[in-house]
C-alpha positions in Angstrom: -15.6 8.6 -18.5 -17.1 7.9 -15.0 -14.8 9.5 -12.3 -12.5 7.2 -10.4 -13.6 5.7 -7.0 -11.1 6.2 -4.2 -9.8 2.6 -4.6 -9.3 3.1 -8.3 -7.4 6.3 -7.5 -5.3 4.4 -5.0 -4.3 1.8 -7.7 -3.4 4.5 -10.2 -1.4 6.5 -7.8 0.6 3.4 -6.8 1.4 2.6 -10.4 2.5 6.2 -11.1 5.0 6.2 -8.3 6.6 2.8 -8.8 10.3 2.9 -9.8 12.0 1.5 -12.9 13.9 -0.9 -10.8 10.8 -2.5 -9.1 11.1 -5.9 -10.6 9.6 -8.0 -7.7 6.3 -6.7 -6.4 4.8 -8.2 -3.3 1.0 -7.7 -2.8 -0.3 -7.7 0.8 -3.3 -9.7 2.0 -6.7 -8.4 1.1 -5.6 -5.3 -0.7 -7.4 -5.4 -4.1 -6.2 -1.9 -5.0 -2.6 -3.0 -4.6 -3.2 -6.2 -6.6 -4.7 -4.0 -9.4 -1.7 -1.7 -9.2 0.7 -4.5 -9.6 -1.1 -6.0 -12.6 -1.5 -2.5 -14.2 2.2 -1.9 -13.8 3.0 -5.3 -15.4 0.8 -4.5 -18.3 2.3 -1.1 -18.9 5.3 0.4 -17.2 6.9 -2.8 -15.7 6.5 -5.6 -18.3 9.3 -7.7 -16.7 7.9 -7.6 -13.1 7.3 -10.7 -11.0 4.2 -10.3 -8.9 4.0 -12.2 -5.6 0.4 -12.6 -4.6 -0.1 -14.4 -1.3 1.9 -17.7 -1.8 1.9 -17.6 -5.5 4.1 -15.9 -8.2 2.4 -14.2 -11.2 4.0 -13.0 -14.4 2.1 -11.8 -17.4 4.6 -12.6 -20.2 3.7 -14.2 -23.5 0.1 -13.0 -23.5 -1.0 -14.5 -20.2 -4.4 -13.4 -19.0 -4.3 -11.0 -16.0 -5.6 -12.4 -12.8 -9.0 -11.1 -11.7 -9.2 -8.6 -8.8 -11.3 -9.7 -5.9 -11.5 -8.3 -2.4 -10.1 -11.4 -0.6 -6.6 -12.6 -1.3 -7.5 -16.3 -1.4 -10.7 -16.0 -3.3 -11.1 -19.3 -5.2 -11.9 -17.4 -8.4 -8.2 -16.3 -8.4 -6.8 -19.8 -8.2 -4.9 -20.4 -11.5 -1.3 -21.3 -12.1 1.2 -22.6 -14.7 3.3 -24.3 -12.1 3.6 -25.3 -8.4 6.3 -24.3 -6.0 7.4 -25.6 -2.6 6.7 -23.2 0.3 10.4 -22.9 1.1 11.1 -21.6 -2.5 8.3 -19.1 -2.2 9.6 -17.6 1.0 13.1 -17.5 -0.6 11.6 -15.4 -3.4 9.8 -13.2 -0.9 12.8 -12.5 1.2 13.5 -9.1 -0.3 10.9 -7.8 -2.8 11.6 -4.4 -4.4 8.2 -3.1 -3.4 5.2 -4.1 -1.3 2.0 -2.6 0.0 0.4 -2.6 3.4 -2.5 -1.0 5.4 -3.0 -0.6 9.1 -5.4 -0.1 12.0 -3.3 2.8 13.1 -0.6 4.9 11.5 1.4 7.5 13.4 3.3 10.7 12.7 6.6 8.8 12.2 5.2 6.1 9.8 4.8 3.3 12.3 1.9 0.8 11.6 -0.2 -1.1 14.0 -2.0 -4.2 12.7 -2.1 -6.2 16.0 -5.1 -4.4 17.5 -6.2 -1.7 19.9 -5.6 -2.7 23.6 -8.3 -2.2 26.2 -5.8 -1.3 29.0 -6.7 -4.5 30.9 -4.7 -7.1 29.0 -7.4 -7.6 26.3 -8.4 -5.9 23.1 -10.9 -3.2 22.2 -10.3 -4.4 18.6 -8.3 -7.3 17.4 -6.5 -6.8 14.1 -5.3 -9.4 11.6 -1.8 -9.5 13.0 1.5 -8.8 11.3 2.4 -12.0 9.5 5.6 -11.3 7.6 5.2 -7.5 7.9 8.1 -6.8 10.2 10.5 -8.7 7.8 9.0 -7.1 4.7 9.2 -3.6 6.0 12.7 -4.0 7.2 14.2 -5.5 4.0 12.2 -4.4 1.0 13.6 -1.7 -1.3 10.5 0.5 -0.6 6.9 0.2 0.5 3.6 2.0 0.3 1.0 2.4 3.0 -2.6 2.5 1.9 -5.1 3.6 4.7 -8.7 3.1 3.7 -9.9 5.4 6.5 -8.5 8.8 7.6 -9.6 9.9 11.1 -8.1 10.7 14.5 -8.6 7.0 15.3 -6.5 5.8 12.4 -4.0 8.6 12.0 -2.7 8.8 15.6 0.2 10.6 17.2 1.7 7.3 18.4 0.5 3.8 17.6 -0.4 1.5 20.5 1.8 -1.3 19.1 4.3 -1.4 16.2 3.8 -4.0 13.5 6.1 -2.3 11.0 8.7 0.2 11.9 8.5 3.2 9.7 10.3 5.8 11.9 13.3 6.8 9.8 15.5 7.7 12.9 14.8 4.3 14.5 15.4 2.4 11.2 18.8 4.1 10.8 19.7 3.4 14.5 18.8 -0.3 14.0 20.6 -0.3 10.6 17.6 -1.8 8.8 18.7 -2.5 5.2 15.4 -1.6 3.3 14.5 1.8 1.9 11.4 2.4 4.1 8.2 4.1 3.3 7.7 5.8 -0.1 4.2 7.2 0.2 1.1 7.0 2.4 -2.2 7.2 0.6 -5.6 8.0 2.3 -9.0 9.1 1.2 -7.9 12.6 1.8 -4.5 12.9 0.2 -1.0 11.7 -0.5 1.8 11.9 2.1 5.5 11.5 2.4 8.0 12.3 5.2 10.3 15.4 5.6 14.0 15.3 6.4 13.2 15.0 10.1 11.0 12.0 9.5 7.6 13.6 10.2 4.6 13.0 7.9 4.2 15.7 5.3 1.3 16.5 3.0 2.3 15.9 -0.7 -1.1 16.6 -2.2 -4.8 16.7 -1.3 -7.5 15.0 -3.3 -10.0 17.0 -5.3 -12.4 18.9 -2.9 -10.4 18.3 0.3 -9.3 21.3 2.3 -6.4 21.8 4.6 -8.8 22.5 7.5 -10.7 19.2 6.8 -7.4 17.3 6.8 -6.2 18.8 10.1 -9.5 18.0 11.8 -9.3 14.3 10.6 -5.7 13.8 11.7 -4.7 13.0 15.3 -1.3 14.8 15.1 0.3 17.9 13.5 1.1 17.3 9.9 3.9 19.1 8.1 1.9 21.2 5.6 3.6 23.2 2.8 2.4 26.7 2.1 1.1 25.6 -1.3 -0.4 22.1 -1.3 -1.2 20.8 -4.8 -4.3 18.9 -5.8 -3.8 15.2 -6.5 -3.7 14.7 -10.3 -6.9 13.0 -11.4 -6.6 9.7 -13.3 -6.5 10.0 -17.1 -9.0 8.3 -19.4 -6.2 6.0 -20.6 -5.3 5.0 -17.0 -9.0 4.3 -16.2 -9.5 2.4 -19.4 -6.5 0.1 -18.7 -7.7 -0.5 -15.1 -11.4 -1.1 -15.9 -11.1 -3.0 -19.1 -8.0 -5.1 -18.6 -7.4 -5.4 -14.8 -10.5 -4.8 -12.6 -13.0 -6.2 -15.1 -15.5 -7.2 -12.4 -15.5 -3.7 -10.9 -14.2 -4.7 -7.5 -12.6 -1.3 -6.9 -15.7 0.8 -7.8 
């Protein structure tokens, strides 16, 4: 079978790490790999899950057809529903999901995310991001969340973010008594990361063909690197078959 693309790998890694208690899954905006992961989980390991996509609720019980995976959250090709809900009810349901997924313009050593933008130092922006709609609340309250970074470079993996859209720093979360469980994993094109007991980012595995030296050069801070770093387990044929034939049937993630 054709090897997995990086976005297909992301989706499969997310499914593998989801917990048995993840019943309510919130998919972030414009994250097709997370949407695919949620639907894959619902078709396999989490048949009772409720998937919150944008302002809709998806469930795949009773033989319902999985929603198509498209790059943009509000792609009209994804508009299908069995019922309508008032917005107030939707936000009640979204108040504390078990798990959600997010990306970032910047991610720092402590797990803080910046989605606001990169300041130019003169009151303006070098780059304006999408903003952090709902992100502060989600990251504070959800049982656990995953960070998926589509780019890994010293510009995206920085020692300290310019602005904080979501507080990942474990020490600060404990000081503020935030109720949620915090970050579970960080995924990037180079590897998989978690955080050590001190709250610093640690290498959990490197993707096939990536070296520790390449990782260090691409990271803007000192990572915690174990003596023996494993290679990320490649997707199995069964995982790829489920993803490609039942979830991402249009090949958006390739």
